Residue, then its C-alpha position, 0 to 999 in steps of 0.5 A: m500500500v505504501r509503495a503504491l502511494i509513493l508511486l502515485c505521488s511520484a507520478l503526479l510530481i513528474s507529470g507536473c514537469s511536462v514539456t507542453p506550456w500551460v499558456a499558449p503563445y497567442e495568450r501570453h500577451y495577457l500575462a504582460d499587463p502594463i500594471m505588472g511593470f516596475e516603473r511608472d513610465p517605461v520610456a523615462a526609465r529607459y532614458m534614465n538607464h541610458v544616462y546612468e550607463a553613460r555616466e558610470s561607463a557601465r557596459g554589458a549588464e543592461g545591454g547598452s553600450g557607451g562611454g563617458c560622453g553618452c554618445n553610444 
């Protein structure tokens, strides 16, 4: 009885790792709701991120490029 229960539980756990996505590709835009964003204004946040990258000469992590002048 215990072995059957363990087998059933392991089968349920393994079936949770299926390859088929739960959300269809044409339904994924419902998950990308603007209210779930971190910033209030994404355009202003992108601009400020560019300014910080240019000021700090930081490259790579944010995907931007540039030097100290901010001219890319």
